[in-house]
Residue, then its C-alpha position, 0 to 999 in steps of 0.5 A: m666507154p666514151n672519152t668524156g675527160f671525166w672519171s669517177a673511181g668505183r661504180s659511179i662515185e667513190r665514197r671514202v671517209l677522210p678525217a677532218i682536222r680539229p682546230s684545237n689539235l692542228r699539230r697532232f693529226v689524230p682524227a676522231k670517229k665523229h669527224l669523218h665525212p664521206v667525200r668523192r674523188i673526181g678526175y678531169r683531163d683538160a682537152e686543151t692542155g692535156k693536164h689531169y686534175v683531181f678534185i675532192t668534193n662532198r657533193f654526191d648529187w652533182s655530176a663530175k662535169t659540173i664540179a670540174d666546171i665550177y673549179k674551172q670558173r673558180w680558177q678564173v676568179e683566182l686569176f682575176f684576183k692575181w691580176i688585181k694584185q699585180n696591176l692595180k697595186i692595192k696594198a691594203f684595204m681602207g675599210n672592212t665592209d663589202n662596200a668599202v672593199m668593192t669601192q676601192v677595187m672599182v676606183a683602182l680599176c677605173f684608174y687602170l682603165i683611164l691609164a690604158y685609154l691615155k696610153f692608147q690615145s696618145r700612143i705613149a711608148q712607156s708601159l702602164q707602170q711607168i705612166s702610173r709612176l710619172i703621174h704619181l710623182n707629178l700629181f700636184a705639179r701643174r704640167d701638161l700630160v703630153q710634156l711629161f712623156k716627152p724625153p728631156p731636151d739635149p743639153d746645150i753644147t754651146s754653154p760657156q761652162l762646157g768650153l772650160i773642159 
């Protein structure tokens, strides 16, 4: 048998019946016969990491490779949303429609890309989060952006008050 990284229990697919959970009875798991659906268990070994993954699906007409590829793409989408939550700092959505959510994500993404471009062009040593905080704190102050990122000047040592010490 060639090592393709996929396996399916049984002949070519394994049909098991797993009970579905009824929404009205989530605390007591008592399946009813009419809520049983056949599912397929698929195993996949990632060639890069060597990790073994097991997927449960109700699609008997798709190959094991197709299902594993779909889950891999879905994982990339999940990682993208994790990155959005960590970097774009969207706390709550202002609207409920698809257009409102997409607009808010696009505006946050544009802001992040402008910050990254500003950091690259001006060779600022601060992180993108520090740059974002500085801009947020000085949003309505009339200052030059380059001056915001320069360190404050050293205090004047010849001050008459320092001579009292």
